[in-house]
PAZAPA-4460 file (N, C-alpha, C; in steps of 0.05 Angstrom, whole numbers, plus 32768, in hexadecimal, padded with zeros to 4 digits):
% residues 36
    n_x    n_y    n_z   ca_x   ca_y   ca_z    c_x    c_y    c_z   seq   type   mol
   82B0   7F4A   7906   82B3   7F32   7916   82CE   7F24   7910     1      M     A
   82D4   7F20   78F7   82ED   7F12   78F0   8305   7F21   78F9     2      G     A
   8305   7F3B   78F4   831D   7F4B   78FC   8320   7F4B   791A     3      K     A
   8309   7F4E   7928   830B   7F4E   7946   8316   7F33   7950     4      R     A
   830E   7F1D   7943   8317   7F03   794C   8335   7F01   7947     5      F     A
   833F   7F0B   7930   835B   7F0A   792B   836B   7F1A   7940     6      E     A
   8361   7F31   7947   836E   7F42   795B   836F   7F33   7975     7      K     A
   8359   7F27   797D   8357   7F19   7996   836B   7F01   7997     8      W     A
   836C   7EF3   7980   837E   7EDB   797E   839B   7EE4   7981     9      R     A
   83A2   7EFB   7975   83BD   7F04   7977   83C4   7F0C   7994    10      R     A
   83B1   7F18   79A2   83B5   7F20   79BD   83B9   7F07   79CF    11      M     A
   83A9   7EF3   79CA   83AB   7EDA   79D9   83C6   7ECE   79D5    12      V     A
   83D0   7ECE   79BC   83EA   7EC3   79B6   8400   7ED1   79C5    13      R     A
   83FE   7EEC   79C6   8412   7EFC   79D4   8412   7EF5   79F2    14      Q     A
   83F9   7EF3   79FE   83F7   7EED   7A1A   8403   7ED1   7A20    15      M     A
   83FD   7EBE   7A0E   8407   7EA3   7A12   8425   7EA3   7A12    16      R     A
   8431   7EB3   7A00   844E   7EB5   79FE   845A   7EC0   7A17    17      G     A
   844D   7ED5   7A22   8457   7EE1   7A3B   8455   7ECD   7A52    18      K     A
   843F   7EBF   7A54   843B   7EAB   7A69   8450   7E95   7A67    19      L     A
   8456   7E8C   7A4E   846A   7E77   7A4A   8485   7E81   7A54    20      Y     A
   848D   7E9A   7A4C   84A7   7EA5   7A55   84A8   7EA6   7A73    21      I     A
   8492   7EB0   7A80   8492   7EB2   7A9D   8496   7E97   7AAA    22      M     A
   8488   7E83   7A9F   8489   7E68   7AAA   84A6   7E5D   7AA8    23      R     A
   84B3   7E62   7A91   84CF   7E59   7A8D   84E1   7E66   7AA1    24      V     A
   84DD   7E81   7AA5   84EE   7E8F   7AB8   84EA   7E84   7AD4    25      C     A
   84D1   7E7F   7ADC   84CC   7E75   7AF7   84D8   7E5A   7AFB    26      I     A
   84D5   7E49   7AE6   84E1   7E2E   7AE8   84FF   7E2F   7AEB    27      T     A
   850C   7E41   7ADC   8529   7E44   7ADE   8531   7E4E   7AF9    28      M     A
   8522   7E61   7B05   8528   7E6B   7B20   8526   7E54   7B34    29      L     A
   8511   7E44   7B32   850E   7E2E   7B45   8525   7E1A   7B43    30      I     A
   852C   7E13   7B2A   8543   7E01   7B26   855C   7E0C   7B31    31      C     A
   8561   7E27   7B2D   8579   7E33   7B38   857A   7E31   7B56    32      W     A
   8563   7E35   7B63   8562   7E33   7B80   8568   7E17   7B89    33      D     A
   855F   7E03   7B7B   8564   7DE7   7B82   8581   7DE0   7B7F    34      K     A
   858E   7DE9   7B69   85A9   7DDF   7B63   85BF   7DF0   7B6D    35      Y     A
   85B9   7E09   7B76   85CF   7E1A   7B7F   85D2   7E19   7B9D    36      S     A
***
């Protein structure tokens, strides 16, 4: 149980990191469209 939970938590952290990077990229693209 404990090990499985650790594995799941690590996976969630990786997913959250990817989502954050994607959101930053999209925000930058939108800003570029507005200002260029």
